[in-house]
N, C-alpha and C positions, 0 to 999 in steps of 0.2 A: 448550497454554498460549498466551495472547495478551498481549503487552506493548503497551499502547496509551495514548493520551491521551484524556481525555474531550473532548466536542465544544467546550467553552469554552476549552480549552487546546491547540489544534492550530495548527501553524505556518502552514498553507496556503501554503507555499512562501516565506515571508518569514523570514529569519534572526532568531533571538532573540525570536520572537513567541509561541511555545508552550512546551511542555515541552522542556528542554534537558539533556542529559547532557554536562557540561563538565569539562575538565581544565585549568583556568586556569593552574596552575603548571607545566604540561608535564612532569609526572612521567614517568619513563622506564618502558618495558615495561609499559604498562597497556592491556589490551584493554578497551574500554568495555562490550561485550556479548559474552559467550562462552557458547555454548549446547551442552549435551551431552544433548539429548533428540531424539526423532524427529519430533515434531509441534509446530511452533512458528510463531506469527505475530507479526511485528514491524510496527507501523504508527504513523504520526503522531508519530514521535519525531525530534527533532533531536539528532544526536551531533556534538560539537564538540571538536576538538583532542586526540583520543586519541593518545598517543605510540606505542601499539601499533596493532593492528587495531581499527577501529571496531566492526565486527560480524563475529564468527567463528562459523560454524555447523559442528558436528561431528555428523553422523548416526551413530547407534549400531548400527542394523540396516538391512538392505535395505528394510524397510518404513518409509518416512519421507516427510514432506511439509513443506516450509517455504514460508511466504508472507512476502515482504518488500515492503511497499507504502507509498507516501505518506510516505517518510522523507526527511529532509534531513541528509546526512552530509558534513561539510566540515572542512578543516584550514587555517584562516586564520592560525594563529600558531605552532604547535609545529614545530620542525625536528629531523630525525634527525642522528645523528652523521656520516652521509655527506653532509650538507648538503642533502638532499632534504626536502621538506615531507611530514609525515604518515607513515603506513604504508599499509595496505590499507583502503580504505573498506568493502569487503565481501569476505569470504573464505569460500567453500564448500569444506570440506576433508573428503574422505571418508577420509583417512589410509591406506586400503588399497583394496580393490576394491569397496567398498560403493557401492550404487546411490544416486544423489541425485535426489530429485524436488523441484522448486522453482518457484515463480512469483514473479518479481521485476518489479514494474511501478510506474510513477508516482513513481520516486525521483529525487533529485538526489545524485550522487556527485561531490564537488569537491575537487581539489587533493591527492589521495593519491599515494603512490609508484606503486602499482598501484591504480586506482580499484576495479576488480572483478577478482577472480582465482578461477577455478574449477578445483578439483583433484579430479578423479574419473577412475578408470581403467576402470570398468565402463560403457563408452560405449554398449553395445547396449541396456541396460535403463534407463539414466538418462534423465530428461526434465526439462530446465531451460528455462524460458520467460522470456526477458528482453525485456520489452515497454515501450515508451513511457517510457524513462528518459532523463534528461539527465546526461551524463558529461563533466566538464569539467576540463582541466588536470591531467595526470599527469606524473611527473617521473623515473621510473627507466628501465628498459630497455624497448625496443619489443617487442611492443605493450603499452601500459600502461593503455589505456582499459578494454578487456575482454580479459583474458588467460586462455587455457585451457591447462592443462598436459597435457591428453590428447593422444593421437596424432592424433585428428581431432576435429571438432566436430559430428558428425552428430546428437548428442543435445542440442544447444543451439539453441533457436529464438531468433533475434535480429531483432526487428521493431520499427519505428517509433521508433528511438532516435537521439539526438543524441550524437555523440562529437566533442569539439572541444578543441583546444590540447593539446600534449604531444608526446612523441617517437614516437608510433605508437599507433594506436587499437584495431584489432580483431584478436583471435586470434593464433595462430602457424601455423595450417595452414588453407588455404583449402578446407575441405570442410564447409560448414555444413549444417544441416537444411534440407530443401526449402522450409520456410515462411519462411526468412530473407529479409529485404529491407526496402525502404522506410526505410533508415537514412541519416543525414547524417553525414559525417566531414569533418574539416579536412585529411585526407590522402587517399590513394587507396584505402584498405582497404575501403571500402564496396563497391567493385566487385571488388577482389581476392578478397573473401570471398563473392562472389555471382556465380560465373562462369557465363556462358552461360545456358542454360535450366535449370540445376540448382536454382534457387531463384527466389523472387518478386522479380525485378528488371526489371520492364518499363521501357520507355523513360522516363527521368526520375525513377524511384522511388528509385534509389540515387544520392544526390547526393554528389559528392566534391569535395575542395579548396574547400570552402565557407568564405568569409571570415567572421570573427566579426560584422562589421557586417551581413551579410546575414541573420543570425539574429534581429536586433532584440531582444536580451535587454533587460530593463528596466535591470539594473545588474549585469553579470557580475563586475565588480571587487569588489562586495560581496555576491556570491552570491545575487542575486535573478534567477532564471532564468525568470521569466514572459516570454512572448514578446508582441510587439506586432503589430498589423495590418501586413501586408506582409512578415512574416518568411518566409524560405525554407521554414520548417517548417509554415506555415499551409496547411491543406487538402491536405497532401501525404502523409498516412499511410494505412495499410490499416485498415479497420474491424475491430476486435477485440471487438466488443460481446458476443460469446458468452463472453468471459472476464471482462471488466469494462466498466463504462460511464461512469466518471467520471475526473477528472484530480486533480492534487495540491491543487487548491483545493476538492475535493469538489463540483465542478460537472460536470454531465452533459455528456459529449461528444456533440454534436449535429451532424447533417449530415456533411460531409466532415471526417474526423478530422485533427488536427494531430500532427506528429512531436514527440516529447519528452514531458516530464512535464506540460506546461501546455496547455490548450485555450483559445486566445485569445478565442473567442466561446462559452465554455461556458455552459450554462444552469444557474442555481442549483438544487441538488438539494433545497433545503429548501422548495420550493413544496408546501405540504400544508395540509390542513384537519384540525382536531382538534375533536371534539365529545364532550361529556361527558353520559353518561346515568346512570341509577341503577346505580351500581356498575360502570360501564364507561367506557372511554376508547377512541375510535375514531380511528385515524390513516389518512388517505387521501392517498397521494402523487400526483404528477402523472402517474404511469405506470399508473394504474388498479389498483394493488394496494392492499389495505386490511388493516390490522392492527387487531384488536379485542383489548383487554386487559380482562378481566372479573374482578372480585373474587368469591371463592367461599369456602365454609367450609373448603376445603382449601388456600386460597391463590390466587394469581393464575393465570388460565387465558388462554392466548394462542390466537388464531385468525387465520390469514392466508388471504386470498382473492384470487384473480385475477378482478377484476370484469368484465374483458372476456371471458374464457373461461367464467366461472362467475358470472353476475350474480345468481343466486339464493343464492349463498354456501352451497353444499352440500359442497364438498370443502375441508377444512381442510388447508392446505399447510405447517403449522408443522413437521411431521415428514417432509416430502417428501424423498426422497433426491436429488432433482435439484439440481444446483449453482445454477442460476438462481434457484430458490425459496429456497435458503439465503442467497444474496446479498440477495434482496429482504427476507427476514426480518431480516437484520442491519442493512440500511439503514433499515428502518422502525422498528426498535428505537432506532437512532441518532436518527432524526427525533423520536421520542417523547421521548427524553431531552433533546434540545435544547429542545423545547417546555416541558418541566418546568423547565429552568434559566431560560429566557427569561421565563416567567410566574411564577417563584418559587413553583411549586406545592409546598405544604408536605407533600404526601403522601409525599415521599421521605424524610421524617424520622420516626422512631418516635414514636408517641403516648406521652405521659406516663401514668404510672399513674393520676393524678388524672383525666385526660381519659377513660381507658378505664372507670374506675369510674363516671363520670358517665353514660356511654352505657349501661352495664349497669343502673344504677339506673333509667334511663328505659325501656329496651327488654327487659330481662330475658333470657330464653332466645333471643330473636330476634337478639341480638348474637352472631354465630356465627363470625366470623373468628378465625384462630388467635392473633392478637395478644392477644385477651382471656384466653387460657388462663393467662398468667403472673399475672394479677390473681386469677382464680378459684382458682388453685392455693393461694393464701394464705388463702382464706376458711375 
């Protein structure tokens, strides 16, 4: 199951710009999103002012996978009884010894008691990837930026994140996965949780005690965490292109990556060409992949080709098991949908019965799409 916003209603890192789940009356004990299934994706949603947890994920079996990406979760108004603001922005709760598999990237978590809390005790099999998030201003007990309740954190990969402002930022035990590193903190926990040669912390990659001004946020007071040229986060990240390629603006991360949810010099992902043929629409992105959508008697048929590796378009990648191909398919579908909205293409609306009957009157049996069946069934 995927909970998302369509391309025309996405926040792109700016509060109140896209789809918002709001609790304006600060009603008590209200989790905004609570999930009791094993496979779930949350993307492009702004969650504002939940008096309980903003997003709470409960895996039901050891076979699970969660994706939380490109969300804006913030607590600007509601206060708890203890005087702290908000509750937990994201809570992964296995409840027992259940394994958790999760990818969490390109999110902003702002002003929670604990911004992110991970509660799993099957550390050996769990795999949690926390990449390129901006975590700002937490208020309860240290550490409250990213808190793990496990005995160690070897199952949590924490890379390319900004943790700033609050009473303590990272973990409770300094034993991270070996890929942890390239994080920025306003305290010293970036180094404490990346000791010696046990993780990716080459000289300068773990930035500690970084002042807010050095990050050059556009407007942190109003939760706009885009960074500006000259930020300490610029060109300071590890390239994670094997996992994802864009930022929370849906712009492609190019060259040296930036730490946090924003890429200051991102390349628009919407560079594409769309061509219409007889019963087909072809979408070609800037990355040499091409999606072809063709009408047929049985409905729409999709074909995805890697034009660099397969210029003759022999191998259809739509059903490829490779993650990179699935990401390209999803992105090109998104590009096509944006084009449909921008051009006000009427093909997204069902034809009226009168229009279908007119086509049948002219073309007879050559009108073969399934949409004509409802008219013919009444004849």
